[in-house]
C-alpha positions, 0 to 999 in steps of 0.5 A: 500500500502507498505509504500514509504520511504527513501529506496524506493526513493533510490531504485527507483533512482538506478533502473531507472538510471540503466534502462536508462543507459542500454537502452543508451548503447543498442542505442550505440551498435546498431549504431555499429551494434552489436545489429540488427533488431528493437530496441525500448527504454524505456527512459522517461517511467521508473516511470511506472515500478518503481511504478508497482514493488513497489506494485506487489507481485513478488512471484506470480504476472505476467507482460506482455507487447509489444515490448518496453520490455528490462527493465521490465524483469530486474525489475522482477528479470531477470539477466540484463546480459542475457537480453543484451546477448539476444539483441546481439543474443548470446546463453547466452541470455534469449531465447538463442539469438532466441528472440531478442529485441522484445521478451524477456521472462522469465517464471521463473520470471513471465514475459511473453513478449515481443510481436512484434504484436501490441496489441497481448499481450492484450488477452494473459494477460487476458488469464494469469489472467483467468488461475490464477482465474481458479486455485485459485492462488491469482495472478494478471497480469499487462498487458501493451500496447501502445496508438496505441494498444488501437485501436486494436479490440483485446482490445475490445474483451478482455475487454468484457471477462475480465469484464464478467468473473471478471478476476484479470488483470490490463490493463495499456496503456502507453500513450507516446503521439505517436503510432509510429509517429501518435499522439493520436489526429490524431486517436481519437476525445477523447484524454482520452484513459482511457474512453474506460473502461467506455463502459464496466463498468470497473473501469478506470482513468488517472495517471500521469506516470512521477511520480512513487509514483502516479503510485504506488498508482493507481496500488495498488488500482487496484491490491487490487481490482483484488486480492479481486475478483472484476475484472479488471481495465483500467489505462491510464498511461500518460508518454513520451518517449525521444527517437524515436519509434525505432532507425530507427525513424527520429522523424519528427512528433515532435519538439525538444522544445516539448521533452525539455519541457518533459525533465523538468519533467524527472522521474529520475531527479525528484526522485533525487531532492526529495532525495536531498531535503529530505537529503536521501543521500549525494552527495558522496552516490549519486555518489556511486550509479551512479558508481554502475550503470555504472559498472553494465552496463559495466559488461552487455556489456562485458558479451554479447560481450564475449558470443558465438553465438548459433549453427544453429541447435539450431533454430530447437531445440527451435522451435519444441517440438516434437523431431522427427519432420519430416518436418525439411529441413534437413529431407525432 
């Protein structure tokens, strides 16, 4: 695994803080009705992405996830201004404003969504890995899913094929404790989701996903195995989300005390504490990072605000590949 250094921790802190503040800004503008529809925020789960990016080869590896998907493409290299513009529904967005919150996508940066269908990305992730194996591209696909999606039949069908065909894929369930508002304990006798991999003879295990270093270690082992042609891995990344399932979630299924307990192990605070303890940065340097983050969020917001909405015709132009598609409403 690539060595974890002072520079790593400083990057983790700045990246995770930006992702958190980016999502906080989206929550703010959502209340102002500048962002519409569904909005699922990543607050609390940042250590997963930070650890994953440290061990991925961003020149060839791929990532696919569910609808809590705003900051992953940013980590993969997508311009954050375009991500925010997409959420605003503006034509400068990643999908010209047509995808919205749940469907961020960037083929250029090997980020394949953003999927609103629960569990829909699981077989697609295996499909990406199959293509890489078929064309001998030496790439690995990280397929993320929520604990609720682990109950989908598509997961089991995909696991069967992935282990049978030795696909270079790492399945990562981000277990934040609740599938919308339903706890794991209410949906399964076993609380250890990772054990699902045992039935397929797939390497599997739990990971403390509030710690980016532990995430990096576990994912590095899985990625190396996949790249060697030794097949898939299933990891249960145990994390927590500080906000509701979506902005419309009243969070009546958990107490404020429970959230407060998990905030004591906030990954951003933990990383900052390590930086201070090891004297990786002075107070002044940390404040400079905080200012850069704040300024970049402001820049993203301004870019989205100043951008124009797409023309109505764009809806037809981006949906149909066939230019003379005969069944458009204005042609009937």
